[in-house]
N, C-alpha and C positions, 0 to 999 in steps of 0.2 A: 503493501500500500502507500500510497505517498505521503512525505510527508508531512506537517502542517506548515511549511515556510512554503514549501513547491504548492499546497494548496490554497497560499494566501495569492503568490505572485498567478498565476492560476486565474482566480479569479475574480482577477485586476485586472488582468491582462483581457481578461472576456468582457468586465464591464462596459472597459475603455476602447475596444471593438465594437459592441455594441451600438458603444452613444456615436461613435462617427458612423457609424454604418447605419443610423438610424436620419445623422444630419443628411450625409448624403442620400439619405429617400426620395427627396423634393424635388430637388434637381435630375431626380433620374425619370422623374412623370413624363417630359418628352422625348428622351430616350428610347423610351418603351415598343414601339412603330419601328425605329432602327433594327431595336435588337432581334425586333419578330424575322427582318428583312434577310437577317444573316443566318435562322434556321430554313432546311432544305426546301421548295415546295411542296414536291409530295411527301413529308412528314404533316404540313399542314393539310392539306389536302384529305389525307389519313385522316385526321381528325389530332388524334391523341399522339402525344412525343412521348419519350422518356431520357432519363439521366443516369452511371454507375457510377455512383461515389461512393469514397472511404473514407473517415470519418472514424477509426478510434470503433467499440464495440459496437454491429451496426443495431443493436437490444439501445443504444441511448441512439442514434440521431437518428432510426426508426421514427419513435416515437415523437421529434419533434415536426417532421416534415410531413405526418401525416396527418398533423392539426390544421396546413394550409391551404388557404385556398386558393382553387384550382385545382391541386392535389389528389387526384383519381383510385391511386392505388401506391403503395410502400408497400417493395416487397426486399427481406435481405435471401442473403446471398454469397458465393462466393464470384471473386473475378483476380485474373492476373497471376494463373499458375500455368505449369508449365501441365497441367492436363485435366480435362471436364471431368465430373465423377462425385469430387472430391466433397467426403466426407466433416464434420467439426472440427474431428476430433486432432484427423487426418492438418487438418488446415492448423490448428493452432500448436502442431508440433513445434509449426514456420521452418518445415521443412516441402511447402509444395509452390511459395511464391505466391499467393495467391491474396487478395488483400479481403477480411469481414467488407463485405458493400451494402448498400441499398438500390435499388434498384425504383427511382422515381416513374410514374405516369403521370402525366399530369397536361391538361388542357393550355397549350396557351395563348388559349385566347383569356384565361383568366391571368394568368401567370404564366410569364416568361424563364425563357434557360436562363434566361443570364439573370436575373430578377433570383433563380435556385440559387444561382454560381457565389452570387453575394451572401445570400441568407448563407449557403454550406461554408462561405468561410467565417463565419461568429457562428458556429453550430457547436465549434469545432477547437481543438487551439493548433491551427495551422506550422503552429512553426517551432514541437517538438517531432524532431526527428524518430518513427517507427516508434513512437509512444502517445496515446493517450493516459492521462492520472496515472491508474496502477498498474493499464492495460502495456504490455512490451512486447516489442518485437513485431518483424514487417507485413505481418499478418493486420497489424494496429495502423500501417500507415497510413496517412492524409495523400488522400489519390482522386484525380478525377482521370476515368476511363470516357474515350473518345470512341466514336462507330464511327467517325465518316472523318472527312478532312471543314468540316465546316468546323463541328464540336470542337475538332483540338485546336481550331485559330479561337473559334467560344471561351477555351478556356482560358489559352495564354493570354486574350488580350482582359478576363477579368479576375485574373493572377496578379497581373499587371498593375491593374488600375488599383488592385487591392493594396500594391506595395507603393505602391503610391503615391498612394492617399495615407499609407503610415495607418493603416485601419489596427495591425499588431506590429506593436513596440521593438520585435526580434524579425529577423530574415520568414522568410514561408519559404517550407519546403515541402510544399503539398506535389506529386510529381501529377506529370500529364503522359499518361500511357494509353495503347492502343486494347483498346476489348478483346480479352481472350479466354477461354473456357471463362465462361459464364457458368456459374451452376446456381439451379435453386438450395437453398438452403432447407435443413430438416423445420418440418409443422412444426414444431415446438418452437423453435424460431422467434415463428413470426405473428406479430403484433405480443412481441412478450409482454414490453410494459402497458400496452392496453392489458392484458389479460392480467397484469398484473395490479394493476386502480382496478379491476371491476373485482376482483379477490378477496375473499372472507380472511379474518385474520391469521384464521387455521390454515386456510391454502397457501397464503404470502409465507408462510415459514417454509414451504416446499419449494420456493418458486425464486430463493438466494435475493432475498427481501434483505439484507447486509448488504451489499450492493447495489439494491434499486433504492434505497431508501440512502444513502450516502450516496452515492454516483450520478442515480440520473433521474432521479427528483427533481434535487435542488436545480438542476441544470434546465426539466422540463419547467415547473418554477415561473423559475428566469426567463425563457425564450418566451414562456406564453407571453406574460406579463410583460414585455418589452414589445413584443411586434402582437397585442391583441389584437388589431385593424386589420391583421392576414389572417387571424386564422376563424374554422369554420362556424368556429361559434365561438 
């Protein structure tokens, strides 16, 4: 587990990042239509689009993106490794090259890919290499996976924007990698924190209650408070 000093520094950095992003938000309203132009016409005509993002434990980041207006579905999975069809235990070994990720399916008419990437950069700490809080290993790396050239360019652009605006006080180490060997995570991982919130006290004891209460819950509470105007409820 991370020590108290690391917790305080990380919490402060996240608070600063959220404030900076919120200040930028108003200036981005005009850019929204430009962002849409960067997404392929084929994807727009088909309706929904998707992004594959890694920001540490997928239980944590899944819970944040599920709440956002315009997000249709969030699926936990694994990506970036040397073979498909991996299991949680194999990925946790750190030997497969996969990262824990979420696949975010969204309606681009309601929320743009660019805005989702901006939120991604404050939904986790993108300045810690192969680590998020107590979770350490390449499977917890900060990463954006792209399926085509336009997604790669957009990811590079938003990363550069976050760096230029100094949203975080330390350098961003998020990697931008081609999407390969995506595998849907086991069913019990899907909507994990939503299940935890809905569970009774006895059930929670068998659902990694310590981790959910100490790590995920405060992060979700802060995200919902800061971005309440972007939430479904």
